[in-house]
C-alpha positions as CSV (number, residue, x, y, z in Angstrom):
1,M,136.3,-159.6,-114.1
2,Y,133.9,-161.3,-111.7
3,G,131.2,-161.4,-114.4
4,I,133.6,-163.0,-116.9
5,A,134.8,-165.5,-114.4
6,A,131.2,-166.4,-113.3
7,S,130.1,-166.7,-117.0
8,I,132.9,-169.2,-117.8
9,A,132.4,-171.1,-114.6
10,A,128.6,-171.4,-115.3
11,T,129.3,-172.7,-118.8
12,L,131.8,-175.3,-117.5
13,L,129.3,-176.4,-114.8
14,F,126.5,-176.8,-117.3
15,N,128.8,-179.0,-119.4
16,Y,129.8,-181.0,-116.4
17,L,126.2,-181.6,-115.1
18,F,123.9,-181.6,-118.1
19,T,125.7,-182.8,-121.2
20,S,126.9,-186.3,-122.0
21,P,129.1,-187.8,-121.1
22,Y,128.0,-186.5,-117.7
23,Y,130.3,-185.5,-114.9
24,T,133.1,-184.8,-117.4
25,L,134.2,-181.6,-119.2
26,T,134.1,-183.4,-122.6
27,V,131.2,-183.5,-125.1
28,D,130.0,-186.2,-127.6
29,N,128.3,-183.7,-129.9
30,P,130.6,-180.9,-131.3
31,S,127.6,-178.6,-131.8
32,Y,127.6,-178.1,-128.0
33,I,130.7,-176.1,-128.4
34,I,128.8,-173.5,-130.3
35,T,126.1,-173.5,-127.6
36,F,128.7,-173.0,-125.0
37,V,130.3,-170.1,-126.8
38,I,126.9,-168.4,-127.3
39,M,126.0,-169.0,-123.6
40,T,129.3,-167.6,-122.4
41,T,129.2,-164.6,-124.7
42,T,125.6,-163.8,-123.7
43,A,126.5,-164.1,-120.0
44,I,129.5,-161.9,-120.4
45,I,127.5,-159.2,-122.2
46,T,124.7,-159.4,-119.6
47,S,127.2,-159.1,-116.8
48,A,128.9,-156.1,-118.5
49,L,125.6,-154.3,-118.9
50,T,124.6,-155.1,-115.3
51,T,128.0,-153.8,-114.0
52,R,127.7,-150.6,-116.0
53,T,124.2,-150.1,-114.7
54,N,125.4,-150.5,-111.2
55,Q,128.3,-148.1,-111.8
56,N,125.9,-145.5,-113.2
57,K,123.7,-146.0,-110.2
58,I,126.6,-145.4,-107.9
59,K,127.6,-142.2,-109.8
60,A,124.1,-140.9,-109.8
61,E,123.9,-141.4,-106.1
62,E,127.2,-139.6,-105.7
63,K,126.0,-136.8,-107.9
64,E,122.8,-136.6,-105.9
65,S,124.7,-136.5,-102.6
66,E,127.0,-133.9,-104.0
67,T,124.2,-131.8,-105.3
68,K,122.3,-132.0,-102.1
69,A,125.3,-131.1,-100.0
70,L,126.1,-128.1,-102.3
71,Y,122.5,-127.0,-102.2
72,N,122.4,-127.1,-98.4
73,L,125.7,-125.2,-98.2
74,T,124.6,-122.6,-100.6
75,S,121.3,-122.1,-98.8
76,R,123.0,-121.6,-95.5
77,L,125.7,-119.3,-97.0
78,T,123.0,-117.1,-98.6
79,D,121.7,-116.3,-95.1
80,A,125.1,-115.5,-93.7
81,L,125.7,-111.8,-93.0
82,D,129.4,-111.6,-92.3
83,I,132.6,-113.5,-92.8
84,D,132.5,-115.3,-89.4
85,Q,129.1,-116.7,-90.1
86,I,130.3,-118.0,-93.5
87,A,133.3,-119.6,-91.9
88,S,131.1,-121.2,-89.3
89,V,128.6,-122.6,-91.9
90,S,131.4,-123.9,-94.1
91,A,133.1,-125.7,-91.2
92,Q,129.9,-127.3,-90.1
93,M,128.7,-128.4,-93.6
94,I,132.1,-129.8,-94.6
95,S,132.4,-131.7,-91.3
96,N,129.0,-133.3,-91.9
97,V,129.8,-134.3,-95.5
98,L,133.3,-135.7,-94.7
99,D,132.4,-137.0,-91.3
100,C,135.3,-135.2,-89.7
101,K,136.2,-132.1,-87.5
102,A,136.9,-129.5,-90.2
103,G,137.9,-125.9,-89.5
104,C,137.8,-122.6,-91.4
105,L,140.1,-119.6,-91.0
106,P,139.0,-116.3,-92.7
107,F,141.4,-113.7,-94.0
108,N,140.8,-110.0,-93.5
109,H,140.8,-107.2,-96.1
110,N,144.6,-106.9,-95.8
111,R,145.1,-110.5,-96.9
112,N,146.2,-111.4,-93.3
113,P,144.8,-114.4,-91.5
114,E,142.6,-113.9,-88.4
115,R,144.0,-115.0,-85.1
116,Y,141.7,-118.1,-84.8
117,F,140.2,-121.1,-86.7
118,I,136.5,-121.8,-86.3
119,Q,136.7,-125.6,-85.5
120,Q,133.9,-128.1,-85.5
121,V,134.2,-130.4,-82.5
122,S,130.7,-132.0,-82.6
123,P,127.7,-131.9,-84.9
124,D,126.2,-129.0,-82.8
125,E,129.3,-127.4,-81.3
126,Q,132.1,-125.2,-82.6
127,I,135.1,-123.6,-80.9
128,K,137.7,-121.0,-81.8
129,V,141.2,-122.4,-81.9
130,E,143.9,-119.7,-81.7
131,L,146.8,-119.7,-84.1
132,D,150.3,-120.0,-82.8
133,D,152.0,-118.3,-85.8
134,P,149.6,-116.6,-88.3
135,E,152.5,-115.2,-90.3
136,A,154.1,-118.6,-90.9
137,L,150.7,-120.0,-92.0
138,K,150.2,-117.1,-94.4
139,Y,153.7,-117.6,-95.9
140,R,153.0,-121.3,-96.4
141,I,149.7,-120.7,-98.1
142,L,151.0,-117.9,-100.3
143,S,154.0,-120.1,-101.3
144,L,151.8,-123.1,-102.3
145,R,152.9,-125.2,-105.3
146,S,150.1,-127.6,-105.1
147,G,146.4,-127.5,-104.3
148,Y,146.8,-127.8,-100.5
149,D,149.4,-127.5,-97.7
150,I,150.2,-130.5,-95.6
151,T,151.2,-130.1,-91.9
152,E,151.7,-132.7,-89.2
153,D,148.0,-132.9,-88.3
154,Y,146.1,-131.2,-91.0
155,F,145.6,-130.6,-94.7
156,D,145.0,-126.9,-95.4
157,W,143.0,-126.0,-98.6
158,P,143.2,-122.2,-99.5
159,I,140.0,-120.4,-100.4
160,Y,140.7,-118.3,-103.5
161,G,138.6,-115.3,-104.2
162,Q,138.5,-113.1,-107.4
163,E,141.7,-111.3,-106.4
164,N,143.0,-112.5,-103.1
165,I,143.1,-115.5,-100.7
166,L,140.0,-115.2,-98.6
167,G,140.6,-118.0,-96.1
168,I,141.6,-121.6,-95.4
169,I,139.7,-124.9,-95.0
170,R,141.5,-127.2,-92.6
171,I,140.8,-131.0,-92.8
172,P,142.3,-133.5,-90.3
173,K,145.1,-135.5,-91.8
174,E,143.5,-139.0,-91.2
175,T,140.4,-137.9,-93.1
176,A,142.2,-136.1,-95.9
177,V,144.5,-139.0,-96.8
178,D,141.5,-141.3,-97.3
179,L,139.5,-138.9,-99.6
180,D,138.5,-140.5,-102.9
181,D,138.1,-138.5,-106.1
182,A,134.4,-138.0,-105.6
183,H,134.9,-136.5,-102.1
184,K,137.8,-134.4,-103.2
185,R,135.6,-133.0,-106.0
186,L,132.8,-132.3,-103.6
187,L,135.3,-130.6,-101.2
188,L,136.6,-128.3,-103.9
189,S,133.1,-127.4,-104.9
190,M,132.2,-126.5,-101.4
191,I,135.3,-124.4,-101.0
192,E,134.4,-122.6,-104.3
193,N,130.9,-121.9,-103.0
194,T,132.5,-120.6,-99.7
195,A,134.8,-118.3,-101.8
196,L,131.8,-116.9,-103.7
197,A,129.9,-116.1,-100.4
198,M,133.0,-114.4,-98.9
199,D,133.5,-112.4,-102.1
200,R,129.9,-111.3,-101.9
201,V,130.2,-110.1,-98.3
202,Y,133.5,-108.3,-99.0
203,L,132.1,-106.6,-102.0
204,A,129.0,-105.5,-100.0
205,E,131.2,-104.1,-97.3
206,E,133.3,-102.2,-99.9
207,R,130.2,-100.8,-101.6
208,L,128.8,-99.6,-98.2
209,K,132.2,-98.0,-97.4
210,S,132.3,-96.4,-100.8
211,F,128.8,-95.1,-100.4
212,E,129.6,-93.6,-96.9
213,E,132.7,-92.0,-98.3
214,T,130.8,-90.5,-101.2
215,T,128.2,-89.2,-98.9
216,Q,130.8,-87.6,-96.7
217,E,132.5,-86.1,-99.7
218,R,129.2,-84.7,-101.0
219,H,128.5,-83.1,-97.6
220,R,132.0,-81.7,-97.3
221,G,131.7,-80.3,-100.8
222,N,128.4,-78.7,-100.0
223,L,129.8,-77.2,-96.8
224,L,132.9,-75.9,-98.6
225,R,130.9,-74.5,-101.4
226,G,128.5,-72.7,-99.1
227,I,131.3,-71.2,-97.0
228,S,133.2,-70.1,-100.1
229,H,130.1,-68.4,-101.5
230,D,129.5,-66.6,-98.3
231,L,133.2,-65.4,-98.1
232,R,133.4,-64.1,-101.6
233,T,131.4,-60.9,-101.1
234,P,133.1,-59.6,-98.0
235,L,136.5,-60.6,-99.3
236,S,135.9,-58.6,-102.5
237,G,135.0,-55.6,-100.3
238,I,138.0,-56.0,-98.1
239,M,140.3,-56.2,-101.2
240,A,138.8,-53.1,-102.8
241,T,138.8,-51.1,-99.5
242,S,142.4,-52.0,-98.6
243,E,143.6,-51.2,-102.1
244,M,141.9,-47.8,-101.9
245,L,143.3,-47.1,-98.4
246,K,146.8,-48.0,-99.7
247,D,146.5,-45.5,-102.5
248,M,145.4,-42.9,-100.0
249,T,148.2,-43.5,-97.6
250,L,151.9,-42.5,-97.9
251,K,154.4,-45.3,-97.9
252,T,156.2,-43.6,-95.1
253,D,153.1,-43.8,-93.0
254,S,153.2,-46.7,-90.5
255,R,149.6,-47.5,-91.5
256,Y,150.7,-48.3,-95.0
257,D,152.3,-51.6,-94.1
258,M,149.2,-52.5,-92.2
259,M,147.0,-51.8,-95.3
260,E,149.4,-53.7,-97.5
261,A,149.3,-56.8,-95.2
262,I,145.4,-56.7,-95.1
263,N,145.3,-56.4,-98.9
264,T,147.8,-59.3,-99.4
265,D,146.0,-61.6,-97.0
266,A,142.6,-60.7,-98.6
267,I,144.0,-61.5,-102.0
268,W,145.3,-64.8,-100.8
269,L,141.9,-65.7,-99.1
270,H,140.1,-64.7,-102.3
271,S,142.3,-67.0,-104.3
272,L,141.8,-69.8,-101.8
273,V,138.0,-69.4,-102.0
274,E,138.1,-69.6,-105.8
275,N,140.3,-72.7,-105.6
276,V,137.9,-74.3,-103.1
277,L,134.9,-73.6,-105.4
278,S,136.8,-75.0,-108.4
279,L,137.8,-78.1,-106.5
280,T,134.3,-78.9,-105.4
281,R,133.0,-78.5,-108.9
282,L,135.8,-80.6,-110.3
283,Q,135.1,-83.4,-107.8
284,E,131.4,-83.4,-108.6
285,G,131.9,-83.3,-112.3
286,K,130.0,-80.1,-112.7
287,L,132.7,-78.0,-114.3
288,T,132.1,-78.1,-118.1
289,L,134.7,-77.2,-120.7
290,D,133.9,-74.7,-123.4
291,K,136.7,-75.1,-125.8
292,E,137.6,-72.4,-128.3
293,E,140.8,-71.7,-130.3
294,E,142.6,-69.1,-128.1
295,A,145.9,-67.4,-128.6
296,I,148.1,-68.8,-125.9
297,E,150.0,-65.5,-125.7
298,E,146.9,-63.6,-124.7
299,V,146.0,-66.1,-122.0
300,I,149.5,-65.8,-120.6
301,D,149.5,-62.0,-120.7
302,E,146.2,-61.9,-118.8
303,A,147.5,-64.3,-116.2
304,I,150.6,-62.2,-115.7
305,R,148.5,-59.1,-115.4
306,Q,146.5,-60.7,-112.6
307,I,149.7,-61.9,-110.8
308,K,151.2,-58.4,-111.0
309,K,148.4,-57.1,-108.8
310,R,149.5,-59.5,-106.1
311,A,153.2,-59.4,-106.6
312,P,154.0,-56.2,-108.5
313,E,157.8,-56.5,-107.9
314,Q,158.1,-60.0,-109.4
315,R,159.6,-60.2,-112.9
316,V,158.1,-62.7,-115.4
317,N,159.8,-63.4,-118.7
318,V,158.0,-65.1,-121.6
319,D,159.6,-67.1,-124.4
320,M,157.0,-67.6,-127.2
321,P,157.2,-68.9,-130.8
322,K,157.3,-66.1,-133.4
323,D,154.0,-67.2,-135.0
324,V,150.7,-66.7,-133.3
325,L,149.8,-70.0,-131.7
326,L,146.1,-71.0,-131.5
327,V,145.3,-73.7,-129.0
328,P,141.8,-75.3,-128.4
329,M,141.1,-74.6,-124.8
330,D,138.8,-73.2,-122.2
331,G,140.5,-69.9,-121.8
332,K,139.3,-69.1,-118.3
333,L,140.3,-72.4,-116.9
334,I,143.8,-72.4,-118.6
335,M,144.3,-68.9,-117.3
336,Q,143.6,-70.2,-113.8
337,V,146.2,-72.9,-114.4
338,F,148.8,-70.2,-115.2
339,I,147.8,-68.1,-112.2
340,N,148.1,-71.1,-109.8
341,L,151.4,-72.2,-111.3
342,L,152.8,-68.6,-111.1
343,E,151.5,-68.2,-107.5
344,N,153.2,-71.4,-106.5
345,T,156.4,-70.4,-108.2
346,I,156.5,-66.9,-106.7
347,K,156.4,-68.4,-103.2
348,H,159.8,-70.1,-103.8
349,T,161.5,-67.4,-105.8
350,S,162.9,-64.1,-104.5
351,S,161.6,-61.0,-106.3
352,N,165.0,-60.2,-107.7
353,K,165.1,-63.5,-109.7
354,P,162.8,-63.7,-112.7
355,I,160.3,-66.4,-113.5
356,T,160.4,-67.7,-117.0
357,I,157.4,-69.1,-119.0
358,V,158.5,-71.1,-122.1
359,V,156.0,-72.1,-124.8
360,D,157.3,-74.8,-127.1
361,N,155.1,-75.8,-130.1
362,E,155.9,-79.5,-130.7
363,E,154.5,-80.1,-134.1
364,I,155.6,-83.7,-134.3
365,E,153.7,-84.6,-131.2
366,N,150.8,-82.3,-132.2
367,K,150.8,-80.5,-128.9
368,V,152.1,-77.4,-127.2
369,L,154.4,-77.7,-124.2
370,I,154.5,-74.9,-121.5
371,K,157.1,-74.6,-118.8
372,V,157.0,-72.4,-115.8
373,I,160.6,-72.1,-114.5
374,D,161.8,-70.6,-111.2
375,Q,165.2,-70.1,-109.7
376,G,164.4,-71.3,-106.2
377,N,165.7,-74.3,-104.2
378,G,164.0,-77.0,-106.3
379,I,161.7,-79.7,-105.1
380,A,162.7,-82.7,-103.0
381,D,162.7,-85.9,-105.1
382,E,160.2,-87.7,-102.8
383,E,157.7,-84.9,-103.3
384,L,157.7,-84.7,-107.1
385,E,155.0,-87.3,-107.4
386,N,152.9,-85.9,-104.5
387,I,152.7,-82.1,-105.1
388,F,149.7,-82.5,-107.5
389,K,147.6,-84.4,-104.9
390,P,144.7,-82.5,-103.2
391,F,145.5,-81.1,-99.8
392,Y,149.1,-82.3,-100.0
393,T,150.8,-80.9,-96.9
394,A,153.9,-82.9,-96.3
395,G,156.9,-81.3,-94.5
396,S,158.0,-79.7,-97.7
397,K,158.2,-76.0,-98.3
398,H,156.7,-76.6,-101.7
399,A,153.1,-76.9,-100.8
400,D,151.3,-74.8,-103.3
401,A,149.3,-72.4,-101.2
402,K,149.9,-70.2,-98.2
403,N,149.4,-71.8,-94.9
404,R,150.0,-75.2,-96.7
405,V,146.4,-75.7,-98.0
406,G,147.7,-77.4,-101.2
407,L,144.8,-76.9,-103.7
408,G,146.2,-74.9,-106.6
409,L,148.4,-77.6,-108.2
410,S,145.7,-80.2,-107.7
411,I,143.2,-78.0,-109.6
412,C,145.8,-77.5,-112.4
413,D,146.2,-81.2,-112.7
414,S,142.4,-81.8,-113.1
415,I,142.0,-79.0,-115.6
416,V,145.0,-80.0,-117.8
417,N,143.9,-83.7,-117.8
418,A,140.4,-82.6,-118.8
419,H,141.9,-80.9,-121.8
420,G,143.6,-84.1,-122.8
421,G,147.1,-82.9,-121.6
422,E,149.6,-83.9,-118.9
423,I,151.2,-82.0,-116.1
424,W,154.3,-82.8,-114.1
425,A,157.2,-81.2,-112.1
426,Q,160.9,-81.7,-112.3
427,N,164.1,-80.0,-111.1
428,R,166.1,-77.9,-113.5
429,E,169.2,-79.6,-115.0
430,D,170.8,-76.3,-116.0
431,G,170.8,-74.7,-112.5
432,T,168.9,-74.4,-109.3
433,G,165.1,-74.2,-109.2
434,A,162.2,-76.3,-110.5
435,E,160.1,-76.6,-113.7
436,L,156.3,-77.0,-113.7
437,I,155.4,-78.4,-117.1
438,F,152.1,-79.1,-118.8
439,S,151.0,-80.0,-122.3
440,L,147.9,-79.2,-124.3
441,P,146.8,-81.0,-127.5
442,L,146.5,-78.9,-130.6
443,E,143.5,-80.9,-131.7
444,G,140.6,-82.4,-129.8
445,D,136.9,-82.4,-129.0
446,R,135.4,-79.0,-128.9
447,N,133.5,-79.5,-125.7
448,G,134.0,-81.8,-122.7
449,S,133.5,-82.0,-119.0
450,I,135.8,-82.5,-116.1
451,R,135.3,-85.7,-114.0
């Protein structure tokens, strides 16, 4: 507008001073009008080009300043080793760019704000300002409908990470209200760079924590495996010797009960050792499936035969389809599933109440469904989802191993999942007791591994 006004004024002034009649805005020769139009148009075009050049220069300077500020921020953030250092660098760099006393509040891993802001009070000095009500601040930030939260003295911009809010950048209100678009854009870019740096530190901490946990698990697995291997041989000897001494002792002899108790505890310890070995192999992914088509009836019969050695008085009923049912499985591992399920069920069923195994061939779903049903007291609702977790030892009577070790059902869960099936527990609808149910697909890969 200034250029257009100046162009018109210059044309009128030229007419007034240099064309006859002089010192008037009239002309004797009409051809001057064409000259005036050309002069005015040329002046306007030149003015427009000059204005655009100046605007481009200003934008280039803004871009240069923005790029320089972001480069300096990124360089400083790269050297930061923890979240507090990142917050300190961000507060300092934003304060320098916006010429204010900015602050930064980091959030912890639980998405809760720390107790203090890192506040810039001078170019070379920062202080920690304690928050009066962190929960109220967190609620305001999580409930934001716009890009920032406005308080009495500050504008608070959230720092968004990949998944969670990582912190807050606080700008004094008198500075925030005067920010133009260029400075707002620069501020948002600096906040984004801060978020990337915070995400990097959090991910590094999580990787380190995961590595430490993996190392601890590996050491624990090696320890358990070593102990279990060392216990296997003497336990086998104790089992065989106690069984032999039982057979050599009359039931009326007072020593018979002692021999029976030794044998029972040795059998339980041997089962526990096998479960620990299986668990360590499962966790390390070293247990490989060797699938063959097996008659499910034979696997169940062998599992019952093994259980009868440990609980000879327990009755087990089996409900099978009339036709021979061949299922692709690793027979040894599925037999261990049956043994663990039966052992768990026996602990909650009196010997005068039978346990029932039901095999249902669901042809429509192309899978076989197996139920192990007892007539005990059932399972508490809050424990149904937890009993398959390793080492589950809640206050329930349904932990799946003596002395509440809780490994058997966890191993069942891993083996069944590796076969492509599912396992779950529920209480009976037709009476008291519980049902442990698992499914196996009738088709699948011949070989696999457990992870």
